[in-house]
Kinemage of the C-alpha trace (Angstrom):
@kinemage 1
@onewidth
@group {chain A} dominant
@subgroup {mainchain}
@vectorlist {calphas} color= white
{ca met a 1} P 64.081 -11.519 63.749
{ca tyr a 2} L 63.342 -15.127 64.599
{ca ile a 3} L 66.365 -17.416 64.634
{ca cys a 4} L 64.471 -20.569 65.568
{ca ile a 5} L 60.987 -20.775 64.103
{ca cys a 6} L 60.200 -24.098 65.821
{ca asn a 7} L 60.748 -22.575 69.265
{ca ala a 8} L 59.984 -18.927 68.434
{ca ile a 9} L 63.429 -17.822 69.634
{ca arg a 10} L 64.237 -14.264 68.636
{ca glu a 11} L 67.736 -13.030 67.953
{ca thr a 12} L 67.551 -10.631 70.897
{ca asp a 13} L 66.602 -13.476 73.262
{ca leu a 14} L 69.428 -15.618 71.933
{ca arg a 15} L 71.974 -12.805 72.354
{ca arg a 16} L 70.911 -12.227 75.978
{ca ala a 17} L 71.084 -15.948 76.740
{ca ala a 18} L 74.535 -16.221 75.123
{ca thr a 19} L 76.020 -14.061 77.859
{ca arg a 20} L 74.461 -16.197 80.610
{ca cys a 21} L 75.525 -19.574 79.232
{ca glu a 22} L 78.971 -20.877 78.330
{ca gly a 23} L 77.885 -23.830 76.196
{ca asp a 24} L 77.027 -24.295 72.547
{ca ala a 25} L 73.773 -23.400 70.804
{ca glu a 26} L 71.921 -26.361 72.307
{ca ala a 27} L 73.024 -25.401 75.823
{ca thr a 28} L 72.020 -21.803 75.177
{ca tyr a 29} L 68.585 -22.944 73.994
{ca ala a 30} L 68.275 -24.902 77.250
{ca thr a 31} L 68.759 -21.698 79.264
{ca leu a 32} L 65.682 -20.436 77.429
{ca gly a 33} L 63.769 -23.584 78.368
{ca lys a 34} L 63.899 -24.846 74.775
{ca arg a 35} L 65.690 -27.500 72.763
{ca pro a 36} L 66.318 -27.754 69.039
{ca asn a 37} L 63.567 -29.353 66.994
{ca cys a 38} L 64.536 -29.599 63.344
{ca gly a 39} L 68.069 -28.226 63.899
{ca gln a 40} L 68.212 -26.021 60.808
{ca cys a 41} L 68.839 -22.954 62.972
{ca leu a 42} L 71.784 -24.295 64.970
{ca glu a 43} L 74.571 -23.105 62.679
{ca glu a 44} L 73.249 -19.545 62.521
{ca ala a 45} L 72.447 -19.586 66.234
{ca gln a 46} L 76.003 -20.658 67.044
{ca glu a 47} L 77.407 -17.808 64.943
{ca ile a 48} L 75.227 -15.277 66.770
{ca ile a 49} L 76.220 -16.704 70.146
{ca glu a 50} L 79.907 -16.454 69.273
{ca gln a 51} L 79.473 -12.872 68.032
{ca glu a 52} L 77.707 -11.856 71.218
{ca arg a 53} L 80.320 -13.439 73.460
{ca ala a 54} L 83.136 -11.797 71.479
{ca ala a 55} L 81.434 -8.419 71.778
{ca ala a 56} L 80.934 -8.904 75.520
{ca ser a 57} L 84.584 -9.884 75.856
{ca cys a 58} L 85.682 -6.715 74.059
{ca glu a 59} L 83.504 -4.603 76.365
{ca ile a 60} L 85.163 -6.107 79.427
{ca phe a 61} L 88.649 -5.293 78.128
{ca ala a 62} L 87.652 -1.795 77.048
{ca val a 63} L 86.653 -0.805 80.582
């Protein structure tokens, strides 16, 4: 599923980038070589980023 239509950023790409970047949605977009255009996706993108980081954090503690 596309999260950002303007930049053609898929959810899977965003989730992978979330684990490589510690910043907000805009910083995560930057790791993908993109930046927000219209900004309508930022709220949903931030939620996905936070979910992915929480899941990664749980995996670390489960090991």
